[in-house]
N, C-alpha and C positions, 0 to 999 in steps of 0.2 A: 249042579246048575246048568252047564252047559249040556249033561245028558238030558235034563228035562226041557230044555228050549228045544232040543233035537225032537225029541219025542213030541211037543206042541206042534212045531212046524210040519210033522208027519201025520199030526191029526189024531195021534193015539192017544192025548190028555188033553183036557180043556187048559183053561187059562193059568197062568200060574203068579201069584202075587209073593216077591217077594218082600221080607222085612229085618233089614238089616238092623242089628240094637246097636245105639250111638256108643262109640267108645272100644266095641269089641271087635278085637285083631280078628276072632275067629269067624265074624257072620259074612265077612265078604273079603279076605286076606287078597292084599295085590302081587304078594310074591312069596315065596317060599320061607323067605327070611320073616315077613309080617307072618305067618301062620305059626312057626316056630315060636314068635315074641308072644303071639295070641295064647298059644298052648303055655305058658309061661305064665303069661297074666291072670288066665284062668284055671289055677292050677289045684285051686280049693273052691268052693262053692260061693265065694266073696268077689269072683270074678262077674265081668259086667256079662259074662254069655249066657249068667243065669238070671238077669234080671227079670222075666218074666215068672221065675219061679222062687223068688226069692222071701222065706220066711222072717218074720219082724227076728231082729236080734236086741237082745235085752240090753247090752252092753251100751249101746249107740241110744240113749235115752232121749236124743233131741230129734231123732227120725225112726220113721214108722215104715220100715223096709218092707216091710208086708202091705202096707195102703198104698206105698207106691207101686208096687208090683202090681196089685189089683187095679189100680189104675193103668197102667200100661198093658194090663192085657182087657179091658174096656176098651181102649180107645183102638188096640189093634182087632178086638170082634167086631167092634164099629165099620173099621175101613176093610176088614173082609165082606161084611151083610152089604157094604154100601158098592163093592165091587164082585159081586154076584153067589157070594157062598150064601146056603140056604140054611 
């Protein structure tokens, strides 16, 4: 992210839109310790780092993970469009 911001300031790239995933320690770790906890937290595809790509888990009958992911994807797409992505 730091390098992207540097490139933006130099005019090498356009706008940067960052979207951190709630509860995901890998989205924007504050320290090496948090990064390591994030790696452990997301060791498999059930971690929050994969929230925008989660298929439905048939074992969780009361939750439709795929629909939740689709909703998050739609919300992020709307945000990106509103901020200049065409």
